[in-house]
C-alpha positions in Angstrom: 74.5 147.9 142.9 76.7 146.6 145.7 76.6 143.1 144.2 77.5 144.2 140.6 81.1 145.2 141.4 82.1 141.8 142.9 80.3 140.0 140.1 82.1 142.0 137.4 85.4 141.5 139.2 84.7 137.7 139.4 84.0 137.5 135.7 87.1 139.5 134.8 89.4 137.4 137.0 87.8 134.2 135.7 88.3 135.4 132.1 91.9 136.3 132.8 92.6 132.9 134.4 91.1 131.1 131.4 93.1 133.3 129.0 96.3 132.7 130.9 95.7 129.0 130.9 95.2 128.9 127.1 98.2 131.1 126.5 100.6 129.1 128.7 99.6 125.6 127.8 102.4 123.5 126.4 102.7 123.2 122.7 101.7 119.8 121.2 104.7 117.4 120.9 105.1 116.4 117.2 107.4 113.5 118.2 104.6 112.1 120.3 102.2 112.4 117.4 104.7 110.7 115.1 105.2 107.9 117.6 101.5 107.4 117.6 101.4 107.2 113.8 104.3 104.7 113.8 102.5 102.5 116.3 99.5 102.5 114.1 101.7 101.5 111.1 103.4 98.8 113.2 100.0 97.4 114.2 98.9 97.3 110.6 102.1 95.8 109.2 103.4 93.9 112.2 106.9 94.0 113.7 109.6 95.8 111.7 113.2 95.2 110.8 116.0 97.4 109.4 118.0 97.0 106.3 121.0 99.3 106.4 122.4 100.1 103.0 126.1 99.2 102.9 127.6 102.2 101.1 127.0 105.9 101.9 125.5 108.3 99.4 127.6 111.2 98.2 125.7 114.1 96.8 127.4 117.1 95.2 126.0 120.6 96.1 126.4 123.0 93.2 126.9 126.7 93.6 126.9 128.7 90.3 127.5 125.5 88.4 130.5 124.4 90.5 130.7 121.8 93.3 130.9 123.8 96.5 130.1 121.1 99.1 129.6 117.3 99.3 126.9 115.8 101.4 127.5 112.3 102.7 124.4 110.4 103.8 123.9 106.9 105.3 120.4 105.4 105.0 118.5 102.5 106.5 115.2 101.1 105.3 112.6 100.0 107.8 110.6 97.1 106.5 108.2 94.5 107.8 110.0 91.7 109.6 111.4 89.2 107.1 111.6 91.6 104.2 115.2 92.7 104.6 116.4 90.3 101.9 114.0 92.0 99.4 115.8 95.4 100.1 119.2 93.8 99.5 118.1 92.1 96.4 116.8 95.3 94.9 119.5 97.5 96.3 120.9 98.7 93.0 117.5 100.0 91.9 116.9 101.4 95.3 120.2 103.2 95.4 119.4 104.7 92.0 116.0 105.9 93.2 117.5 107.3 96.3 120.2 109.2 94.4 117.5 110.7 92.2 115.7 112.0 95.2 118.9 113.2 96.9 120.0 115.1 93.7 116.6 116.7 93.3 116.7 117.7 97.0 120.2 119.2 96.5 119.2 121.1 93.3 116.2 122.6 95.2 118.6 124.0 97.8 117.7 121.4 100.5 121.3 121.0 101.5 122.1 124.7 101.7 122.0 126.7 104.9 120.6 124.9 107.9 120.1 121.6 106.1 119.5 119.7 109.3 116.3 121.5 110.1 113.7 119.0 111.1 111.1 120.1 108.5 113.7 119.8 105.7 114.7 116.4 106.8 111.1 115.3 107.2 110.4 116.3 103.6 113.5 114.4 102.4 112.6 111.3 104.4 109.1 111.3 102.9 110.4 111.5 99.4 112.9 108.7 100.1 110.1 106.6 101.6 107.9 107.1 98.5 110.9 106.1 96.3 111.6 103.0 98.4 108.0 101.9 98.2 108.1 102.3 94.4 111.1 100.0 94.2 110.6 97.5 97.0 106.8 97.6 97.6 104.5 98.1 100.5 106.7 96.2 102.9 108.6 99.5 103.4 107.6 101.4 106.5 110.1 104.2 106.6 113.5 105.4 105.5 115.9 106.5 108.3 118.7 109.0 107.9 121.4 107.4 110.0 124.2 110.0 109.3 124.3 113.2 107.3 127.5 115.3 106.9 128.1 118.3 104.6 131.8 118.9 103.7 133.2 121.9 102.0 135.2 121.1 98.9 
């Protein structure tokens, strides 16, 4: 009986230590995971280059059928090295595809409220990337949002 109390105390303290360790461990870093994914893509496709689109995109934000805000976005397309000219050659079609995605995003409320929230921008980036691949091909690695500004009208 004299040995049971220390054994129970030992087990309780060990359990509390394990529980505290699990509760206080740092959250996984999504940026580190994304960097790992990008390294995998870079290894698959080789070194990358960037094709910055010359003109900004202006997207109207409607509120009750009237333009309430304008969102101005500057984009750059990450492609495999040597494919920048392909982006510039197909820029008119690429701009059209990007505008379609941006208008859909605006109509879905993506530029309302806290529009710079990481999850919203990640969804937008992914849709832009899919549109870029459809126009330019599989040389596209990613689409980068260089600048984004919302201005009240």
